[in-house]
C-alpha positions, 0 to 999 in steps of 0.5 A: 220815658227817660228821654222825655224827662230829660227834654222837659228838664231843658225847659222847666225848672228841676226842683222838688221838695221845699220851694226854692228862694231867690237871693238877689245880690249886687252882682248876681243872684242865687237859688236857695233850696234844701234844709235851712236847719242843716249843718252846712251851706253848699255854694254851687257853680253850674256847668257851662250852658246849664243853670240854677234851675238844673242839677236836680240830681245833685241838689236832691243828693245834698238837700237833706242836711244842707242849704244849697245855693245855685249861683247864676253866673255868666255862662249859666244859661242855654243862650251861652250854649247856643253861642258856643255851638255857633262857634263850633259849627263855624269852625267845622264849616271852615274845615277844622276837625271836631276836637279842634273846633271844640277847643276853639269854642273852649277859648271863648267859653273860658275867657279870662274876664268871664272866669274872673267875674264868676269868682267875684260873684262866688265871693259875694254869695260866700260873704252873704252865706257866712253872714246869714248862716254863721253857725254853718260850715260853707262848702264850694261845689261845681260841675265841669265849667263850674269846678274852675270857679269853685276851685279858684274860690277855695284858693281865694277865701277860707271855706270848709270844703270843696266838691268837684264834679267832672273837673277839668284836668290840671293845666287845662285852665288852672296851673297844676301846682295851684291844686296842692295849695288847697287847705280844705277837704276836697271830694272829686266825683267823675262818671265812668263815661264822663266825656266832652267834645274837646276829648277830655274823658274820665281818666283825664279828670281823675288826674286832678286827684294826683295834684290835690292834697293826699286826703282828697276823696274820689269816686267814679260813678259807673255808667254816668256821663258828663251831663247826667249830673245836670238833668233828671232822667239821664244816667243809669238806673239807681245812680242817684243813690250812689251819688247821694252816698258819695256826696254824703261821705265827703266835705261834711 
């Protein structure tokens, strides 16, 4: 049953409750859902290969008291994942080891012009949210690939909080020294089985906490893997209640 739900999530939108609204801006678009009368707006940057119609577990955990805007970025699509998979397969065919091949694909995934464009798009959605909901706090959030975008956004413009789900370790893409410059509250969530093909695991991700301000909240979700955050039907039984509690404690 869980496997069939996960497969369905790859092809069908993953949302429930209030019908989402598409927000079209100049350089991007976002999917708005959640409680329009809540106290905050959460701008969510998806992980690589996942998109705005994913992240049902994360959205459901925040939508009771938040408007959630899932931002469509370069890399936020299944086609991007297939391109990265082709690079990975070509490197493996040429005799490179699995981790080396994954790191080669990573160079393409995290190319500078792509990352810069994502931050610019996040800024546009941020300005829209500030104008549309001046009475609400604005929090940036991201998963994996999206944590870099959210973190760079929090460094570039004044936000009220930052939520990092499965972040990359300091120095992976962003210099370790920049993390301590954040002035907003930060929450970090990592799964205990949170591994990716490039060899990065949960302990690597938790090194972010050491580089962030001392007030940073961190949570390790038992049994949760990297893509469990993105697709309904994955993860251990009952884990979404733990996710909801963790997201409810930080960056209010």
